[in-house]
C-alpha positions as CSV (number, residue, x, y, z in Angstrom):
1,X,27.9,112.7,-137.2
2,X,26.7,109.7,-139.1
3,X,29.3,107.2,-140.2
4,X,27.8,107.4,-143.6
5,X,28.4,111.1,-143.7
6,X,32.1,110.5,-142.9
7,X,32.3,107.8,-145.5
8,X,31.0,110.1,-148.2
9,X,33.4,112.8,-147.4
10,X,36.2,110.3,-147.4
11,X,35.1,109.2,-150.9
12,X,34.9,112.9,-151.9
13,X,38.6,113.2,-150.9
14,X,39.4,110.3,-153.2
15,X,37.4,111.9,-156.0
16,X,39.9,114.8,-156.1
17,X,42.2,112.4,-158.0
18,X,39.8,112.6,-161.0
19,X,41.4,115.9,-161.9
20,X,45.0,114.7,-161.5
21,X,45.4,111.0,-161.8
22,X,42.0,109.6,-162.9
23,X,43.4,106.1,-163.4
24,X,43.7,105.9,-159.6
25,X,40.3,107.5,-158.8
26,X,38.1,104.4,-158.4
27,X,40.6,102.9,-155.9
28,X,41.1,106.2,-154.2
29,X,37.4,106.8,-153.7
30,X,36.9,103.3,-152.3
31,X,39.8,103.8,-149.9
32,X,38.5,107.1,-148.9
33,X,35.0,105.7,-148.2
34,X,36.4,102.9,-146.0
35,X,38.8,105.1,-144.2
36,X,36.1,107.7,-143.6
37,X,34.0,105.0,-142.0
38,X,36.8,103.2,-140.1
39,X,37.2,105.3,-136.9
40,X,33.6,104.6,-135.9
41,X,34.5,100.9,-135.4
42,X,35.7,102.0,-132.0
43,X,32.1,101.9,-131.0
44,X,33.2,98.4,-129.9
45,X,35.8,99.9,-127.7
46,X,35.9,103.5,-126.3
47,X,33.9,105.4,-128.9
48,X,35.5,108.5,-130.4
49,X,38.7,107.8,-128.6
50,X,40.2,104.5,-129.5
51,X,40.4,105.1,-133.3
52,X,39.9,108.9,-133.4
53,X,43.1,111.0,-133.7
54,X,42.1,114.5,-134.8
55,X,45.6,116.0,-134.4
56,X,47.8,113.1,-135.4
57,X,45.8,112.1,-138.5
58,X,45.8,115.7,-139.6
59,X,49.5,116.1,-139.1
60,X,50.3,112.9,-141.0
61,X,47.9,113.8,-143.8
62,X,50.0,116.9,-144.8
63,X,53.2,115.1,-145.8
64,X,51.3,112.2,-147.3
65,X,49.3,114.6,-149.5
66,X,52.5,116.4,-150.6
67,X,54.1,113.0,-151.4
68,X,51.1,112.0,-153.5
69,X,51.1,115.3,-155.4
70,X,54.9,115.1,-156.2
71,X,55.0,111.3,-156.7
72,X,51.6,110.0,-157.6
73,X,51.4,106.2,-157.4
74,X,48.5,104.1,-156.4
75,X,50.1,103.5,-153.0
76,X,50.9,107.2,-152.3
77,X,47.5,108.4,-153.5
78,X,45.7,105.7,-151.5
79,X,47.7,106.6,-148.4
80,X,47.1,110.3,-148.7
81,X,43.4,109.7,-149.3
82,X,43.1,107.4,-146.3
83,X,44.8,109.9,-144.0
84,X,42.8,112.8,-145.2
85,X,39.6,110.8,-144.7
86,X,40.7,109.7,-141.2
87,X,41.6,113.2,-140.2
88,X,38.4,114.7,-141.6
89,X,36.3,112.2,-139.7
90,X,38.1,112.9,-136.4
91,X,37.9,116.7,-136.8
92,X,34.3,116.7,-138.0
93,X,33.2,114.9,-134.9
94,X,34.2,117.9,-132.9
95,X,31.7,119.9,-134.8
96,X,28.8,117.6,-134.0
97,X,26.9,116.8,-130.8
98,X,28.3,115.2,-127.7
99,X,29.0,111.6,-127.1
100,X,25.7,110.2,-125.8
101,X,22.9,107.9,-126.9
102,X,20.5,110.9,-126.6
103,X,22.7,114.0,-127.2
104,X,19.6,116.1,-127.9
105,X,18.5,115.5,-124.3
106,X,21.6,115.0,-122.2
107,X,23.9,117.7,-123.8
108,X,27.2,115.9,-122.9
109,X,30.4,117.8,-123.0
110,X,32.6,115.2,-124.8
111,X,32.8,115.1,-128.6
112,X,36.1,113.5,-129.5
113,X,39.2,112.7,-127.7
114,X,42.5,114.5,-128.6
115,X,45.4,112.2,-127.7
116,X,47.8,115.0,-128.4
117,X,46.2,117.3,-125.8
118,X,45.2,114.4,-123.5
119,X,41.6,115.5,-123.1
120,X,38.2,115.4,-124.6
121,X,37.2,118.2,-127.0
122,X,33.9,119.8,-126.3
123,X,31.2,119.5,-128.9
124,X,30.6,122.5,-131.1
125,X,27.1,121.3,-132.1
126,X,27.1,122.7,-135.6
127,X,25.3,119.5,-136.3
128,X,23.2,118.9,-133.2
129,X,23.7,115.1,-133.1
130,X,24.5,112.2,-135.4
131,X,21.4,111.6,-137.5
132,X,20.1,115.1,-137.2
133,X,18.5,116.6,-140.3
134,X,21.5,118.9,-140.7
135,X,23.7,115.7,-140.8
136,X,21.7,114.5,-143.8
137,X,22.2,117.9,-145.4
138,X,26.0,117.4,-145.0
139,X,25.7,113.8,-146.4
140,X,23.8,115.1,-149.5
141,X,26.4,117.9,-149.9
142,X,29.1,115.3,-150.4
143,X,26.9,112.6,-152.0
144,X,25.1,114.5,-154.8
145,X,28.3,115.8,-156.4
146,X,29.7,112.2,-156.2
147,X,26.7,111.0,-158.1
148,X,27.7,113.3,-160.9
149,X,31.3,112.0,-161.2
150,X,30.9,108.3,-160.5
151,X,29.4,105.4,-162.4
152,X,28.7,101.7,-162.0
153,X,29.2,100.1,-158.7
154,X,30.7,103.2,-157.1
155,X,27.6,105.2,-157.9
156,X,25.4,102.5,-156.5
157,X,27.4,102.6,-153.3
158,X,26.8,106.3,-153.1
159,X,23.1,105.9,-153.7
160,X,22.9,103.1,-151.1
161,X,24.7,105.2,-148.6
162,X,22.4,108.2,-149.1
163,X,19.3,106.0,-148.8
164,X,20.7,104.4,-145.6
165,X,21.5,107.9,-144.2
166,X,17.9,109.0,-144.9
167,X,16.4,106.0,-143.1
168,X,18.8,106.5,-140.2
169,X,17.7,110.1,-139.8
170,X,14.1,109.0,-139.7
171,X,14.7,106.5,-136.9
172,X,17.5,108.2,-135.0
173,X,15.5,109.6,-132.1
174,X,13.9,106.2,-131.6
175,X,17.1,104.3,-132.0
176,X,17.6,103.7,-128.3
177,X,14.1,102.2,-128.0
178,X,14.7,100.1,-131.2
179,X,18.0,98.8,-129.8
180,X,16.5,98.1,-126.4
181,X,13.8,95.9,-128.0
182,X,16.4,94.2,-130.2
183,X,18.6,93.4,-127.2
184,X,15.7,92.0,-125.3
185,X,15.3,89.3,-127.9
186,X,19.0,88.7,-128.6
187,X,20.4,85.5,-127.1
188,X,22.9,86.3,-124.3
189,X,25.8,84.7,-126.1
190,X,25.3,87.1,-129.0
191,X,25.4,90.3,-126.9
192,X,29.1,90.5,-127.4
193,X,28.3,91.7,-131.0
194,X,26.5,94.8,-129.6
195,X,28.8,97.9,-129.7
196,X,30.0,99.0,-126.3
197,X,28.3,102.4,-126.7
198,X,25.1,100.5,-125.9
199,X,26.5,98.8,-122.8
200,X,24.1,100.7,-120.5
201,X,21.2,99.1,-122.5
202,X,22.7,95.6,-122.3
203,X,23.4,96.0,-118.6
204,X,19.8,97.2,-118.1
205,X,18.7,93.8,-119.4
């Protein structure tokens, strides 16, 4: 699924605090947004393995959430929100398409790595691939309610995220071609900035 979809669901996890400790809500929503996005930084390492921990994040989120409910401080609420967002990201990836630059063509059998089980989890394909129209529907399902409960810079962040998501969906199936052209005109010394998931395109140059 799109990193933006994960970020919005992380923010939605933080928005729960509006009903309990609203004074912490702005920070919790931003923490959730960042944590929801964070695992996909492993695109620069081994994608959906290095920073994805579907079992461990989920297990840690339970006591952290209980602690935040019983002893709500900015620190405890932020920690719980971060772990819930990290867990949701890792688990949601199992419901998407496989780990491939063209998952609608190649139908790979790896979705996310479970360190606890020591194996790759097969994709469920409830969302066919990251950037599929159904992925945008999920992003809207989280983003539109957030628009109703946020204001100021936080609301602008939600709007920008939804707009970016829509653009990404429009170009997703041409992304490989777009990146290939971009790599062709990128100075060799800057290719280290290209995520490792595009290594095959870099090597092809």
